[in-house]
C-alpha positions as CSV (number, residue, x, y, z in Angstrom):
1,M,75.5,121.5,60.3
2,L,78.6,123.0,59.0
3,D,79.6,125.5,61.8
4,D,82.9,127.0,62.3
5,R,84.5,124.1,64.3
6,V,83.6,121.5,61.5
7,R,84.7,124.2,58.9
8,A,88.1,124.5,60.7
9,V,89.1,121.0,60.7
10,L,87.8,120.3,57.2
11,E,90.1,123.3,56.1
12,R,92.9,121.9,58.2
13,L,92.7,118.6,56.6
14,E,92.4,120.0,53.2
15,A,95.3,122.4,53.7
16,E,98.0,119.6,54.4
17,E,100.2,119.1,51.3
18,P,100.7,116.8,49.8
19,R,97.4,115.0,50.7
20,P,98.7,112.6,53.7
21,P,97.2,109.2,53.7
22,G,94.0,108.8,55.7
23,V,92.4,112.0,53.9
24,P,90.7,109.6,51.4
25,V,88.2,111.7,49.4
26,E,88.3,115.1,47.8
27,P,86.4,117.9,48.9
28,T,83.6,117.7,46.4
29,T,83.2,113.9,47.4
30,G,82.8,115.1,50.8
31,R,80.2,117.8,49.9
32,F,78.5,115.0,48.2
33,L,78.3,112.7,51.4
34,F,77.3,115.5,53.3
35,S,74.1,116.2,50.7
36,V,73.2,112.6,50.7
37,C,73.0,112.5,54.5
38,A,71.8,116.0,55.4
39,P,68.2,115.9,54.5
40,Q,67.4,112.5,56.0
41,A,66.1,112.1,59.4
42,D,67.7,109.8,61.9
43,C,70.3,108.7,59.0
44,E,72.5,105.8,60.2
45,V,75.5,105.9,58.4
46,L,78.3,103.0,58.2
47,E,81.7,104.1,56.9
48,I,84.0,101.5,56.0
49,G,87.6,102.7,56.2
50,A,87.7,106.0,58.1
51,G,91.1,107.1,57.8
52,R,92.0,110.1,59.9
53,G,88.2,111.1,59.8
54,Y,88.0,113.6,56.9
55,S,85.0,112.0,55.3
56,T,83.7,110.9,58.7
57,I,83.2,114.8,59.4
58,W,81.3,115.5,56.5
59,L,79.0,112.4,57.2
60,A,78.6,113.2,60.7
61,A,78.1,117.0,59.9
62,G,75.4,116.0,57.5
63,V,73.4,113.6,60.0
64,R,73.7,116.0,63.0
65,N,70.9,118.3,62.3
66,L,67.9,115.7,61.7
67,G,69.5,113.1,63.9
68,G,71.4,109.9,63.4
69,R,75.1,108.7,63.8
70,V,78.0,107.5,62.0
71,L,79.8,104.1,62.7
72,S,83.1,104.3,61.3
73,L,85.3,101.2,60.9
74,E,89.1,101.4,60.9
75,R,92.1,99.1,61.0
76,D,95.3,101.2,61.0
77,H,96.3,102.3,64.1
78,E,98.4,105.2,62.5
79,Y,95.1,107.1,61.9
80,I,92.8,106.1,64.7
81,A,94.3,108.7,67.0
82,D,94.1,111.4,64.3
83,W,90.5,110.3,63.7
84,R,89.6,110.7,67.4
85,R,91.4,113.9,67.6
86,N,89.8,115.4,64.5
87,I,86.1,114.2,65.4
88,V,86.6,115.7,68.9
89,D,88.1,119.1,67.2
90,A,85.1,119.2,64.8
91,G,82.8,118.8,67.7
92,L,81.1,115.6,66.2
93,D,82.2,113.3,69.0
94,E,78.4,112.8,70.0
95,T,77.6,112.0,66.4
96,A,80.6,109.6,65.3
97,E,81.8,106.4,67.0
98,L,84.9,104.5,65.7
99,L,85.0,100.7,65.8
100,E,88.6,99.7,65.6
101,G,89.9,96.6,64.0
102,D,89.6,95.1,60.4
103,A,86.3,95.4,59.0
104,R,86.3,91.7,57.7
105,E,86.2,90.9,61.4
106,T,84.1,93.7,62.9
107,L,81.2,93.6,60.5
108,P,79.8,90.4,61.4
109,M,79.6,91.6,64.8
110,I,77.3,94.7,64.0
111,E,73.7,94.0,64.3
112,D,72.4,97.5,63.3
113,V,70.5,98.5,60.1
114,F,72.0,101.5,58.0
115,D,70.6,103.9,55.9
116,V,73.9,104.8,53.8
117,V,77.3,103.0,53.6
118,F,80.5,104.6,52.5
119,L,83.1,102.0,51.5
120,D,86.5,103.4,51.0
121,A,88.8,100.7,52.2
122,A,91.3,98.4,50.6
123,N,90.1,98.1,46.9
124,K,90.9,94.2,46.6
125,Q,88.4,93.7,49.6
126,Y,85.5,95.7,48.5
127,E,83.6,92.5,47.2
128,E,84.0,91.0,50.3
129,L,83.2,94.0,52.6
130,F,80.0,94.7,50.4
131,G,78.9,91.2,51.2
132,L,79.4,91.4,54.9
133,A,77.5,94.9,54.7
134,R,74.8,93.7,52.5
135,G,72.9,92.1,55.4
136,L,73.0,95.4,57.2
137,L,70.8,97.0,54.5
138,E,67.0,97.3,53.9
139,P,65.2,98.6,50.8
140,G,66.0,102.3,50.3
141,A,69.5,102.0,51.7
142,L,72.4,103.5,49.6
143,V,76.0,102.3,49.4
144,I,78.6,104.8,47.9
145,A,81.7,103.0,47.0
146,D,84.9,105.3,46.2
147,D,87.8,105.1,43.7
148,V,86.1,103.2,41.0
149,T,87.2,105.0,38.2
150,L,90.7,105.7,39.7
151,H,91.4,102.1,40.4
152,A,89.1,100.8,37.6
153,D,91.4,97.7,37.0
154,T,91.0,96.5,40.5
155,L,87.2,97.8,41.0
156,R,85.9,97.2,37.6
157,S,84.2,93.5,38.5
158,Y,82.9,95.3,41.8
159,S,81.0,97.8,39.6
160,R,79.7,95.1,37.2
161,A,78.7,93.0,40.0
162,R,76.6,95.7,41.7
163,Q,75.1,96.9,38.2
164,S,74.1,93.1,37.4
165,D,72.5,92.4,40.9
166,P,68.9,92.4,40.3
167,T,68.4,93.4,44.2
168,L,70.3,96.8,43.4
169,L,69.8,99.7,41.2
170,S,73.5,100.7,40.6
171,T,75.3,103.4,38.5
172,T,79.0,104.8,38.4
173,V,79.1,108.5,38.8
174,P,82.3,110.0,37.5
175,L,82.8,112.5,40.6
176,D,86.6,113.0,41.5
177,R,87.9,109.3,41.9
178,G,84.7,107.9,40.7
179,L,81.6,106.7,42.9
180,E,79.5,103.6,42.4
181,L,76.1,104.3,43.9
182,S,74.1,101.1,44.8
183,V,70.5,101.9,46.0
184,V,68.9,98.5,47.9
185,L,65.8,97.6,45.9
186,S,64.7,94.4,47.8
187,E,66.1,92.2,50.9
188,D,69.2,90.1,49.7
189,P,67.8,86.7,49.1
190,R,70.7,85.1,51.0
191,S,70.3,87.1,54.0
192,D,68.9,85.4,57.1
193,R,67.5,88.6,58.6
């Protein structure tokens, strides 16, 4: 799972100071993402906002052992080449796939069902992106949204909406920049699936 190639790329990205854009999560959040995915067999992960691939590496290393894949969405062309290089360098190119473009345009084209969604995109778009991803989730799926305490002014309404949704069980976890964890309890009544 966390072999020498994976560790080498993670350590290289962690050592870059100051932390450049496109390395969106702290190492402890990366370990958390790995821990969520690693014990699940055939875990299908959707990552919205892939950056340079740091969080993708944690997710893909987690799903590799028991099967599964990560589909990452990224719109920023400055990050895409780095994402591809980092994933190949980590030996995870068979486990992680990148879909280029604005997630608001690419999400409606996806027909897969996902077990885990990691949301780490433009904060002002979280509500819209969650709505677009919601139809790709069945009961038992988990949505992890990053930055909810760091950007509380912007994301407080996102967290409140998840916590008041009767089809979800949601809680804010004060890890690093804050994570909103939302477990899907039932199908979205607005879904046409």
